[in-house]
MARMILUM-548629 format. One record per residue (C-alpha): residue number from 1; residue in one letter; x, y, z. Coordinates in Angstrom, 1 decimal, always signed. Example, Ala and Ser with C-alpha at 12.3 -4.5 7.8 and 13.67 -1.06 7.14 Angstrom:
(1,'A',(+12.3,-4.5,+7.8))
(2,'S',(+13.7,-1.1,+7.1))
! end
This chain:
(1,'M',(+209.8,+157.0,-42.5))
(2,'T',(+212.7,+155.7,-44.6))
(3,'A',(+215.0,+158.1,-46.4))
(4,'K',(+215.1,+158.3,-50.2))
(5,'L',(+218.7,+158.2,-51.5))
(6,'T',(+220.0,+160.6,-54.2))
(7,'K',(+222.0,+159.5,-57.3))
(8,'K',(+225.0,+160.9,-55.4))
(9,'D',(+224.3,+158.5,-52.5))
(10,'Y',(+224.1,+155.5,-54.8))
(11,'L',(+227.3,+156.5,-56.5))
(12,'F',(+229.2,+156.8,-53.2))
(13,'I',(+227.9,+153.5,-51.9))
(14,'G',(+228.6,+151.8,-55.2))
(15,'S',(+232.1,+153.3,-55.1))
(16,'M',(+232.6,+152.1,-51.6))
(17,'L',(+231.5,+148.5,-52.5))
(18,'F',(+233.9,+148.5,-55.5))
(19,'G',(+236.7,+150.0,-53.3))
(20,'I',(+236.6,+147.4,-50.6))
(21,'M',(+236.2,+144.4,-53.0))
(22,'F',(+238.7,+145.3,-55.7))
(23,'G',(+242.1,+144.5,-54.3))
(24,'A',(+245.5,+143.6,-55.7))
(25,'G',(+244.4,+140.1,-56.6))
(26,'N',(+241.7,+141.5,-58.8))
(27,'L',(+244.4,+143.4,-60.7))
(28,'I',(+246.7,+140.4,-61.2))
(29,'F',(+244.3,+137.6,-62.2))
(30,'P',(+242.7,+139.2,-65.3))
(31,'V',(+246.1,+140.4,-66.6))
(32,'F',(+247.6,+136.9,-66.4))
(33,'M',(+244.4,+135.4,-67.9))
(34,'G',(+244.8,+137.8,-70.8))
(35,'Q',(+248.3,+136.7,-71.4))
(36,'E',(+247.4,+133.0,-71.4))
(37,'A',(+244.3,+133.4,-73.5))
(38,'G',(+246.0,+135.5,-76.2))
(39,'A',(+243.8,+135.6,-79.3))
(40,'A',(+241.0,+134.0,-77.3))
(41,'V',(+240.9,+136.8,-74.7))
(42,'W',(+237.4,+138.0,-75.3))
(43,'P',(+235.6,+134.6,-74.9))
(44,'A',(+237.8,+134.2,-71.8))
(45,'V',(+236.8,+137.6,-70.5))
(46,'I',(+233.1,+136.7,-70.9))
(47,'G',(+233.5,+133.6,-68.8))
(48,'F',(+235.6,+135.5,-66.3))
(49,'L',(+232.9,+138.2,-65.9))
(50,'L',(+230.2,+135.6,-65.5))
(51,'S',(+231.8,+134.2,-62.4))
(52,'A',(+233.8,+137.2,-61.1))
(53,'I',(+231.0,+139.7,-61.6))
(54,'G',(+227.8,+137.6,-62.0))
(55,'F',(+228.1,+135.5,-58.9))
(56,'P',(+229.1,+138.3,-56.6))
(57,'F',(+226.2,+140.4,-57.9))
(58,'L',(+223.8,+137.5,-57.4))
(59,'A',(+225.1,+137.2,-53.8))
(60,'I',(+224.1,+140.8,-53.2))
(61,'V',(+220.7,+140.2,-54.8))
(62,'G',(+220.3,+137.1,-52.7))
(63,'M',(+221.1,+139.0,-49.5))
(64,'A',(+218.5,+141.6,-50.5))
(65,'L',(+215.8,+139.1,-51.5))
(66,'T',(+216.1,+137.2,-48.2))
(67,'R',(+216.4,+140.5,-46.3))
(68,'S',(+219.4,+139.0,-44.4))
(69,'N',(+221.4,+141.5,-42.4))
(70,'S',(+224.5,+139.3,-42.5))
(71,'V',(+226.0,+136.2,-44.0))
(72,'Y',(+225.4,+134.5,-40.6))
(73,'E',(+221.7,+135.3,-40.8))
(74,'L',(+221.5,+133.8,-44.3))
(75,'A',(+223.6,+130.7,-43.5))
(76,'S',(+221.5,+130.1,-40.3))
(77,'R',(+218.6,+129.1,-42.5))
(78,'V',(+220.4,+125.7,-42.7))
(79,'S',(+220.8,+125.7,-38.9))
(80,'K',(+222.2,+128.0,-36.2))
(81,'G',(+225.2,+125.7,-35.8))
(82,'Y',(+225.9,+125.7,-39.5))
(83,'G',(+225.4,+129.4,-39.8))
(84,'R',(+228.1,+130.0,-37.1))
(85,'F',(+230.5,+127.5,-38.6))
(86,'F',(+230.1,+128.8,-42.2))
(87,'T',(+230.4,+132.5,-41.1))
(88,'I',(+233.5,+132.0,-38.9))
(89,'L',(+235.2,+129.9,-41.6))
(90,'L',(+234.4,+132.4,-44.4))
(91,'Y',(+235.6,+135.4,-42.4))
(92,'L',(+238.8,+133.7,-41.3))
(93,'V',(+239.6,+132.9,-44.9))
(94,'I',(+238.9,+136.3,-46.3))
(95,'G',(+240.1,+137.9,-43.1))
(96,'P',(+243.2,+137.4,-40.9))
(97,'F',(+244.3,+133.9,-42.1))
(98,'F',(+244.5,+134.6,-45.8))
(99,'A',(+243.1,+137.6,-47.7))
(100,'I',(+244.2,+140.4,-45.3))
(101,'P',(+247.8,+139.3,-44.8))
(102,'R',(+248.0,+138.6,-48.6))
(103,'L',(+247.1,+142.3,-49.2))
(104,'A',(+250.3,+143.4,-47.5))
(105,'S',(+252.6,+140.8,-48.9))
(106,'T',(+251.2,+141.2,-52.5))
(107,'S',(+251.4,+145.0,-52.5))
(108,'F',(+255.0,+144.7,-51.1))
(109,'Q',(+256.0,+142.1,-53.7))
(110,'I',(+254.6,+144.0,-56.7))
(111,'G',(+255.0,+147.6,-55.6))
(112,'L',(+258.2,+147.8,-53.5))
(113,'V',(+260.4,+144.9,-54.3))
(114,'P',(+261.8,+146.7,-57.5))
(115,'F',(+263.1,+149.4,-55.2))
(116,'V',(+264.6,+147.1,-52.4))
(117,'S',(+267.8,+145.1,-52.6))
(118,'Q',(+267.4,+141.3,-52.2))
(119,'E',(+269.3,+141.1,-48.9))
(120,'H',(+266.9,+143.7,-47.3))
(121,'H',(+263.6,+142.1,-48.5))
(122,'Q',(+262.7,+140.4,-45.2))
(123,'L',(+263.4,+143.5,-43.0))
(124,'A',(+261.6,+145.8,-45.5))
(125,'L',(+258.6,+143.5,-45.6))
(126,'A',(+258.4,+143.6,-41.8))
(127,'I',(+258.6,+147.4,-41.7))
(128,'Y',(+256.1,+147.7,-44.5))
(129,'S',(+253.6,+145.3,-42.8))
(130,'I',(+253.6,+147.4,-39.6))
(131,'F',(+253.1,+150.6,-41.6))
(132,'F',(+250.4,+149.1,-43.9))
(133,'F',(+248.3,+147.6,-41.1))
(134,'G',(+248.9,+150.5,-38.8))
(135,'L',(+247.3,+152.8,-41.4))
(136,'A',(+244.5,+150.3,-42.2))
(137,'F',(+243.8,+150.1,-38.4))
(138,'L',(+243.5,+153.9,-38.1))
(139,'L',(+241.1,+154.1,-41.1))
(140,'S',(+239.0,+151.2,-39.7))
(141,'R',(+238.6,+152.4,-36.1))
(142,'Q',(+235.5,+154.3,-36.9))
(143,'S',(+233.5,+151.9,-39.0))
(144,'G',(+230.8,+154.6,-39.6))
(145,'Q',(+233.4,+156.6,-41.6))
(146,'L',(+234.1,+153.8,-44.1))
(147,'L',(+231.8,+155.4,-46.7))
(148,'A',(+233.8,+158.6,-46.5))
(149,'Y',(+237.2,+157.0,-46.4))
(150,'V',(+236.7,+154.5,-49.2))
(151,'G',(+233.8,+155.9,-51.3))
(152,'K',(+234.9,+159.5,-51.3))
(153,'W',(+238.7,+159.4,-51.0))
(154,'L',(+240.6,+156.1,-51.4))
(155,'N',(+238.6,+154.7,-54.3))
(156,'P',(+238.8,+157.8,-56.5))
(157,'I',(+242.6,+158.0,-56.0))
(158,'F',(+242.9,+154.4,-57.0))
(159,'L',(+240.7,+154.8,-60.1))
(160,'I',(+242.7,+157.9,-61.2))
(161,'V',(+246.0,+156.2,-60.9))
(162,'L',(+244.8,+153.0,-62.6))
(163,'G',(+243.0,+154.9,-65.3))
(164,'V',(+246.3,+156.6,-66.4))
(165,'L',(+247.9,+153.2,-67.1))
(166,'L',(+244.8,+151.7,-68.8))
(167,'T',(+244.3,+154.7,-71.0))
(168,'M',(+247.8,+154.4,-72.4))
(169,'V',(+247.2,+150.7,-73.0))
(170,'V',(+244.1,+151.5,-75.1))
(171,'L',(+245.6,+154.4,-77.0))
(172,'S',(+248.9,+152.7,-77.7))
(173,'P',(+248.5,+148.8,-77.5))
(174,'M',(+251.7,+146.8,-77.7))
(175,'G',(+250.2,+144.5,-80.2))
(176,'S',(+247.0,+143.0,-81.7))
(177,'S',(+245.3,+140.6,-79.3))
(178,'S',(+243.9,+138.6,-82.3))
(179,'Q',(+247.4,+137.6,-83.3))
(180,'M',(+248.7,+136.4,-80.0))
(181,'A',(+249.4,+132.8,-79.1))
(182,'V',(+246.7,+130.9,-77.1))
(183,'Q',(+248.0,+128.7,-74.3))
(184,'E',(+246.8,+125.1,-74.2))
(185,'A',(+244.3,+125.6,-71.3))
(186,'Y',(+242.3,+128.1,-73.4))
(187,'R',(+242.3,+126.3,-76.7))
(188,'I',(+239.3,+124.0,-76.3))
(189,'S',(+236.9,+126.2,-74.3))
(190,'P',(+238.3,+129.6,-73.4))
(191,'L',(+234.9,+130.7,-72.0))
(192,'A',(+234.8,+127.8,-69.6))
(193,'K',(+238.4,+128.3,-68.6))
(194,'G',(+237.8,+132.0,-68.0))
(195,'F',(+234.7,+131.1,-65.9))
(196,'L',(+236.9,+129.0,-63.6))
(197,'D',(+239.6,+131.7,-63.5))
(198,'G',(+237.0,+134.1,-62.1))
(199,'Y',(+236.9,+131.9,-58.9))
(200,'N',(+240.4,+133.2,-58.1))
(201,'T',(+239.0,+136.6,-57.2))
(202,'L',(+237.0,+135.1,-54.3))
(203,'D',(+234.5,+137.9,-54.8))
(204,'V',(+231.5,+135.7,-54.1))
(205,'L',(+232.8,+135.2,-50.5))
(206,'A',(+233.7,+138.9,-50.4))
(207,'A',(+230.2,+140.0,-51.6))
(208,'L',(+228.6,+137.9,-48.8))
(209,'A',(+231.0,+139.3,-46.3))
(210,'F',(+230.7,+142.9,-47.4))
(211,'A',(+226.9,+142.9,-47.5))
(212,'I',(+226.9,+143.9,-43.8))
(213,'V',(+229.1,+147.0,-44.7))
(214,'V',(+226.6,+148.1,-47.4))
(215,'I',(+223.6,+147.5,-45.1))
(216,'S',(+225.2,+149.5,-42.3))
(217,'A',(+226.1,+152.4,-44.7))
(218,'L',(+222.5,+152.5,-46.0))
(219,'K',(+221.0,+152.5,-42.5))
(220,'R',(+223.3,+155.4,-41.6))
(221,'L',(+221.8,+157.3,-44.5))
(222,'G',(+218.3,+156.7,-43.1))
(223,'V',(+217.2,+153.7,-45.2))
(224,'T',(+215.4,+151.5,-42.7))
(225,'E',(+212.4,+149.9,-44.5))
(226,'P',(+213.3,+146.3,-45.6))
(227,'K',(+212.0,+146.6,-49.1))
(228,'Q',(+213.7,+149.9,-49.8))
(229,'L',(+216.9,+148.5,-48.2))
(230,'A',(+216.9,+145.6,-50.6))
(231,'S',(+216.2,+147.8,-53.6))
(232,'D',(+219.0,+150.2,-52.7))
(233,'M',(+221.5,+147.3,-52.2))
(234,'V',(+220.8,+146.1,-55.7))
(235,'K',(+221.1,+149.6,-57.2))
(236,'S',(+224.4,+150.3,-55.4))
(237,'G',(+225.7,+146.8,-56.3))
(238,'S',(+225.0,+147.4,-60.0))
(239,'I',(+227.2,+150.5,-60.0))
(240,'S',(+230.1,+148.5,-58.4))
(241,'M',(+229.8,+145.5,-60.7))
(242,'V',(+229.7,+147.6,-63.9))
(243,'L',(+232.8,+149.4,-62.9))
(244,'M',(+234.6,+146.1,-62.1))
(245,'A',(+233.5,+144.6,-65.4))
(246,'V',(+235.1,+147.5,-67.4))
(247,'I',(+238.3,+147.3,-65.5))
(248,'Y',(+238.6,+143.5,-65.7))
(249,'A',(+238.1,+143.7,-69.5))
(250,'L',(+240.7,+146.4,-69.9))
(251,'L',(+243.2,+144.5,-67.7))
(252,'A',(+242.7,+141.3,-69.7))
(253,'Y',(+243.2,+143.2,-72.9))
(254,'A',(+246.4,+144.8,-71.5))
(255,'G',(+247.7,+141.3,-70.7))
(256,'A',(+246.9,+139.9,-74.2))
(257,'T',(+248.4,+142.8,-76.1))
(258,'S',(+251.5,+142.8,-73.9))
(259,'L',(+252.6,+139.6,-75.7))
(260,'G',(+253.5,+141.8,-78.6))
(261,'Q',(+256.5,+143.0,-76.5))
(262,'F',(+257.0,+140.4,-73.7))
(263,'S',(+256.9,+136.6,-73.3))
(264,'L',(+254.4,+134.9,-71.0))
(265,'A',(+255.1,+136.1,-67.4))
(266,'A',(+255.4,+133.8,-64.4))
(267,'N',(+252.3,+135.5,-62.8))
(268,'G',(+250.0,+138.5,-63.2))
(269,'G',(+252.1,+140.6,-60.9))
(270,'D',(+255.2,+140.3,-63.1))
(271,'A',(+253.1,+140.9,-66.2))
(272,'L',(+251.6,+144.1,-64.7))
(273,'A',(+255.0,+145.3,-63.7))
(274,'Q',(+256.3,+144.8,-67.3))
(275,'I',(+253.3,+146.7,-68.7))
(276,'A',(+253.8,+149.6,-66.4))
(277,'A',(+257.5,+149.8,-67.1))
(278,'H',(+256.9,+149.7,-70.8))
(279,'Y',(+254.6,+152.6,-70.9))
(280,'L',(+256.0,+154.8,-68.1))
(281,'G',(+259.6,+153.5,-67.6))
(282,'T',(+261.0,+154.1,-64.1))
(283,'V',(+258.0,+156.2,-63.3))
(284,'G',(+255.8,+153.2,-64.2))
(285,'N',(+257.2,+151.3,-61.2))
(286,'G',(+256.2,+154.2,-59.0))
(287,'L',(+252.8,+154.4,-60.6))
(288,'L',(+252.3,+150.6,-60.2))
(289,'A',(+253.3,+150.9,-56.5))
(290,'L',(+250.6,+153.5,-56.0))
(291,'I',(+248.0,+151.4,-57.8))
(292,'V',(+248.7,+148.3,-55.8))
(293,'F',(+249.1,+150.2,-52.5))
(294,'F',(+245.8,+152.0,-52.7))
(295,'G',(+244.1,+148.9,-54.1))
(296,'C',(+245.2,+146.8,-51.2))
(297,'L',(+244.7,+149.5,-48.5))
(298,'K',(+241.1,+150.1,-49.3))
(299,'T',(+240.3,+146.4,-49.4))
(300,'A',(+242.1,+145.9,-46.1))
(301,'V',(+240.0,+148.6,-44.5))
(302,'G',(+236.8,+146.9,-45.8))
(303,'L',(+237.9,+143.5,-44.6))
(304,'L',(+239.0,+144.6,-41.2))
(305,'T',(+235.7,+146.5,-40.8))
(306,'A',(+233.5,+143.7,-42.0))
(307,'F',(+235.3,+141.1,-39.9))
(308,'S',(+235.2,+143.1,-36.7))
(309,'E',(+231.6,+144.2,-37.1))
(310,'T',(+230.4,+140.6,-37.8))
(311,'F',(+232.3,+139.0,-35.0))
(312,'A',(+231.2,+141.8,-32.6))
(313,'E',(+227.6,+140.9,-33.4))
(314,'M',(+228.2,+137.1,-33.1))
(315,'F',(+230.1,+137.6,-29.8))
(316,'P',(+228.6,+140.7,-28.2))
(317,'S',(+230.6,+140.3,-25.0))
(318,'I',(+233.7,+141.4,-27.1))
(319,'S',(+233.8,+144.9,-28.5))
(320,'Y',(+234.3,+146.0,-32.2))
(321,'Q',(+237.6,+147.7,-31.2))
(322,'S',(+238.9,+144.6,-29.5))
(323,'F',(+238.3,+142.4,-32.6))
(324,'L',(+239.8,+145.1,-34.8))
(325,'I',(+243.0,+145.1,-32.8))
(326,'V',(+243.4,+141.3,-33.0))
(327,'T',(+242.4,+141.2,-36.6))
(328,'T',(+245.1,+143.8,-37.4))
(329,'I',(+247.9,+142.2,-35.4))
(330,'F',(+247.7,+138.7,-36.7))
(331,'P',(+247.8,+139.6,-40.4))
(332,'A',(+250.8,+141.9,-39.7))
(333,'I',(+252.6,+138.8,-38.5))
(334,'F',(+251.3,+136.3,-41.1))
(335,'A',(+252.2,+138.7,-44.0))
(336,'N',(+255.9,+138.0,-43.2))
(337,'V',(+255.4,+134.2,-43.7))
(338,'G',(+255.4,+134.9,-47.5))
(339,'L',(+252.8,+135.0,-50.2))
(340,'T',(+253.5,+131.5,-51.5))
(341,'N',(+253.0,+129.9,-48.1))
(342,'I',(+249.8,+131.8,-47.4))
(343,'I',(+248.3,+130.7,-50.7))
(344,'A',(+249.4,+127.1,-50.4))
(345,'Y',(+247.7,+126.5,-47.0))
(346,'S',(+244.5,+128.5,-47.9))
(347,'I',(+243.7,+126.7,-51.2))
(348,'P',(+242.2,+123.5,-49.6))
(349,'V',(+239.9,+125.6,-47.4))
(350,'L',(+238.9,+127.7,-50.4))
(351,'M',(+238.1,+124.6,-52.5))
(352,'F',(+235.9,+123.4,-49.7))
(353,'L',(+234.2,+126.7,-49.0))
(354,'Y',(+233.5,+128.0,-52.5))
(355,'P',(+230.8,+125.4,-53.5))
(356,'L',(+229.0,+126.0,-50.2))
(357,'A',(+229.0,+129.7,-50.8))
(358,'I',(+227.7,+129.4,-54.4))
(359,'V',(+224.9,+127.0,-53.4))
(360,'L',(+223.9,+129.3,-50.5))
(361,'V',(+223.6,+132.2,-53.0))
(362,'M',(+221.5,+130.1,-55.4))
(363,'L',(+219.1,+129.1,-52.6))
(364,'A',(+218.8,+132.8,-51.6))
(365,'L',(+217.8,+133.6,-55.2))
(366,'L',(+215.0,+131.0,-54.9))
(367,'E',(+213.5,+132.8,-51.8))
(368,'K',(+210.2,+133.6,-53.6))
(369,'W',(+209.5,+129.8,-53.8))
(370,'L',(+211.5,+128.4,-50.9))
(371,'K',(+210.5,+131.1,-48.4))
(372,'G',(+213.4,+130.3,-46.2))
(373,'N',(+212.4,+126.6,-45.7))
(374,'S',(+215.2,+125.2,-43.6))
(375,'G',(+214.6,+121.6,-44.8))
(376,'V',(+215.3,+122.5,-48.4))
(377,'Y',(+218.5,+124.4,-47.3))
(378,'R',(+219.6,+121.4,-45.3))
(379,'W',(+219.1,+118.8,-48.0))
(380,'T',(+220.9,+121.0,-50.6))
(381,'I',(+223.9,+122.0,-48.4))
(382,'G',(+224.1,+118.4,-47.1))
(383,'F',(+224.5,+116.9,-50.6))
(384,'T',(+227.0,+119.7,-51.5))
(385,'L',(+229.2,+119.0,-48.4))
(386,'L',(+230.7,+115.6,-49.6))
(387,'P',(+232.1,+116.8,-52.9))
(388,'A',(+233.2,+120.0,-51.3))
(389,'I',(+235.1,+118.1,-48.7))
(390,'L',(+236.7,+116.0,-51.4))
(391,'D',(+237.7,+119.1,-53.4))
(392,'G',(+239.4,+120.4,-50.3))
(393,'L',(+241.2,+117.1,-49.6))
(394,'V',(+242.5,+116.8,-53.3))
(395,'A',(+243.9,+120.4,-53.0))
(396,'S',(+245.5,+119.7,-49.7))
(397,'P',(+249.2,+118.7,-49.0))
(398,'W',(+247.9,+115.2,-48.2))
(399,'N',(+246.4,+114.6,-51.6))
(400,'S',(+248.9,+111.8,-52.4))
(401,'A',(+247.3,+109.5,-49.8))
(402,'S',(+246.0,+106.4,-51.5))
(403,'W',(+242.4,+106.7,-50.1))
(404,'I',(+242.2,+110.3,-51.4))
(405,'E',(+243.4,+109.3,-54.8))
(406,'Q',(+240.9,+106.4,-54.9))
(407,'L',(+238.0,+108.7,-53.9))
(408,'S',(+239.1,+111.3,-56.5))
(409,'S',(+239.3,+108.6,-59.3))
(410,'L',(+235.8,+107.4,-58.4))
(411,'A',(+234.4,+110.9,-58.4))
(412,'A',(+236.1,+111.6,-61.8))
(413,'A',(+234.4,+108.5,-63.2))
(414,'K',(+230.9,+109.1,-61.7))
(415,'L',(+230.4,+112.8,-61.2))
(416,'P',(+229.8,+115.1,-64.2))
(417,'F',(+232.0,+118.2,-64.3))
(418,'Y',(+234.3,+116.9,-61.5))
(419,'T',(+237.4,+117.2,-63.6))
(420,'I',(+236.9,+120.9,-64.1))
(421,'G',(+236.3,+121.5,-60.4))
(422,'M',(+232.5,+121.5,-60.4))
(423,'G',(+231.7,+118.0,-59.3))
(424,'W',(+229.4,+119.5,-56.6))
(425,'V',(+226.8,+120.8,-59.1))
(426,'L',(+224.8,+117.5,-59.7))
(427,'P',(+224.8,+116.5,-55.9))
(428,'A',(+223.6,+120.1,-55.1))
(429,'L',(+220.8,+119.9,-57.6))
(430,'L',(+219.8,+116.4,-56.3))
(431,'G',(+219.7,+117.7,-52.8))
(432,'L',(+217.6,+120.7,-53.9))
(433,'A',(+215.1,+118.3,-55.6))
(434,'L',(+214.8,+116.0,-52.6))
(435,'G',(+214.4,+119.0,-50.3))
(436,'V',(+211.6,+120.5,-52.4))
(437,'L',(+210.0,+117.0,-52.6))
(438,'F',(+210.0,+116.5,-48.9))
(439,'H',(+208.8,+120.0,-48.3))
(440,'H',(+205.7,+119.5,-50.5))
(441,'Q',(+205.0,+116.2,-48.8))
(442,'Q',(+205.0,+118.0,-45.4))
(443,'I',(+202.6,+120.6,-46.8))
(444,'K',(+200.2,+117.9,-48.0))
(445,'K',(+200.3,+116.1,-44.7))
(446,'A',(+199.6,+119.4,-42.9))
(447,'S',(+196.6,+120.1,-45.1))
(448,'V',(+195.0,+116.7,-44.5))
! end
């Protein structure tokens, strides 16, 4: 008999999901968006929440509806080979090759650089990386304790520290957001621009990846019946998403009102540092360091755990602990390459992967009608692959090649929404329609 969770259980699991998804990048992007949007901050926030909150929540719902125990199981509806390919690529991107090393380099850049002289930056980053990932490794060794570490300890500490700063922003704003300048990118359609900005959080990929962590936590609490497991995933996810929405809105508001005292910053990290210094002076830098450190640490613990658990299931001959060691060592090295280089080489992969992830989520939401039909999945993903590959090539260092430029110009002329980075939408819908059509034809033939 499956266990029935209490409100306290839902709160802890929702807190855990929020804790492992909400990292330093989630702090930076809405603040910078607020600065750029200015007086148009609230339409931009609505768009941002639709993609940064809506899609990740739909990913959790999709995993629940399909009763998938992992992103590999969901992606394998296309084919076993595609499931393995998609899962490995997704976890490498949000794992040791990008997101995990970015956590250390970002938290160092924002939290500690103000306290370290320029000539000692490289050595300090190396020492900090070892310390950061050493601590994350210790917290991740017992994956069964993730609920306690993140849900009960790390996340509340993070929220208390962040709450101090945001409370001061609300009680004593630096200016009126309605009077701030609106940057050109937000003048025509701030809602659409905010929607695209929400992609930067990568939370759709994270939601798919972290589903295994939530499922494991629920099973440890005694929830085993599939229908109850799906229901509890949705309830826990709702808590997390509401909390994220509130914080995103307040961070964007902080960015917009900061223009009353500061000019437009180079990035969200600089903007956040200025805001903290304004309200708390030198103490603000220390507070910001704590916010970013705990925000990155809890996300690192979640990513290391999710990556190691998933790969241990896909490759059972290698233990969880072995994957955890490797997944900790490589990011500790890559973090020293520098944040700029890490981002530059990851963007093409992200541009390729993101449309595939969104389409997979949409197919999962249609489970009631598709019933996991692999043909429909194959047609839809197949038609999405070509524009996704083109998006990746255009974002790559080789985008100046004549044949890439020609393909991009052709796509811009023929594909709706291509110029705003959503040229894959129409091909995906076409693939879905063809897949459903062929599926119904097969049903008719079988009934004759």
